[in-house]
C-alpha positions in Angstrom: -14.9 15.2 5.2 -11.3 14.2 5.2 -9.7 13.2 8.5 -6.4 12.1 9.3 -5.7 10.9 12.9 -1.9 10.2 13.9 -0.9 8.1 16.7 2.2 6.2 18.0 4.7 9.0 19.0 6.4 9.1 22.2 9.9 9.3 23.6 12.7 6.7 22.7 16.3 6.5 23.2 18.9 6.8 20.2 18.9 3.6 18.2 15.3 2.8 19.2 12.2 2.0 17.1 8.7 3.5 16.7 5.7 2.7 14.5 3.4 5.6 13.5 -0.1 5.2 12.5 -2.5 7.4 10.6 -6.2 6.3 10.3 -7.9 8.0 7.3 -11.5 8.6 6.7 -13.7 10.7 4.5 -12.1 9.8 1.0 -11.3 6.6 -1.1 -8.1 5.7 1.0 -6.8 3.4 -1.8 -7.2 6.0 -4.5 -4.7 8.5 -3.3 -0.9 9.0 -2.5 -0.3 9.3 1.1 2.6 11.2 2.6 4.4 11.4 5.8 6.0 14.8 6.7 7.6 16.2 9.9 8.5 19.5 11.6 11.6 19.3 13.8 11.7 22.3 16.6 12.5 25.5 15.2 12.4 24.3 11.4 10.1 24.0 8.9 7.9 21.1 7.9 9.8 18.7 5.8 8.9 15.6 3.5 9.6 12.3 5.0 8.0 9.4 2.9 5.5 8.9 0.3 3.3 5.9 -0.9 1.8 6.0 -4.1 -1.7 4.8 -4.8 -0.6 3.5 -8.3 1.5 0.5 -7.7 2.4 1.1 -4.4 5.7 2.9 -5.3 7.6 4.6 -2.1 9.9 7.5 -2.0 12.0 8.7 1.0 13.8 11.8 2.1 17.5 11.0 1.9 17.7 11.6 5.6 15.5 8.4 6.4 16.3 6.2 3.6 17.1 2.6 4.8 15.7 3.4 8.3 12.1 4.4 7.8 9.3 2.3 5.7 5.8 3.5 4.9 3.1 1.1 4.4 -0.6 0.8 4.2 -3.5 -1.3 5.5 -6.2 -0.9 2.8 -8.7 -2.7 4.9 -8.2 -0.4 8.0 -7.5 2.8 6.0 -4.4 3.2 7.8 -1.0 4.1 6.7 2.1 3.5 8.7 5.7 4.8 9.3 8.1 2.3 10.7 11.0 4.0 12.1 14.3 2.2 13.1 17.7 3.3 14.4 16.4 6.6 15.4 18.4 9.5 16.2 18.1 13.1 18.1 17.7 14.5 14.5 14.6 12.6 14.0 12.9 14.4 16.7 10.0 16.4 15.3 6.3 16.4 15.1 5.1 13.9 12.5 1.9 14.6 10.2 0.1 12.7 7.8 -1.0 14.1 4.6 -3.3 13.7 1.6 -3.7 16.4 -0.8 -4.1 19.3 1.0 -5.3 17.5 4.2 -3.2 17.2 7.4 -3.5 15.6 10.7 -3.0 17.0 14.2 0.3 15.3 14.2 2.2 13.1 16.9 5.4 14.1 18.8 8.3 12.1 18.2 11.3 12.7 20.5 14.6 10.9 20.5 16.7 11.5 23.5 18.6 9.6 26.0 
């Protein structure tokens, strides 16, 4: 069965960086578009970034463009989210997604 396991979250000061990882299993990793979403406290889940299976095209939410980078390592079946210049508004639980499958999420807290 499909499994997505996120890691790499934590507490970081404003302006800092974190790199999230999502290890995927149970499907052909290179054949599917991978997504990152996040759910800020008290808000609905929102799209963050996408990495297409075809051609490796990327897409980002306007709020993270220029600061976040999505990438994948096909040999490790892992998708990454490099997050730079973090702000308190980036505080959320971050989820990895493929089709209708979701990981358990990893908490990112940006605070001084």
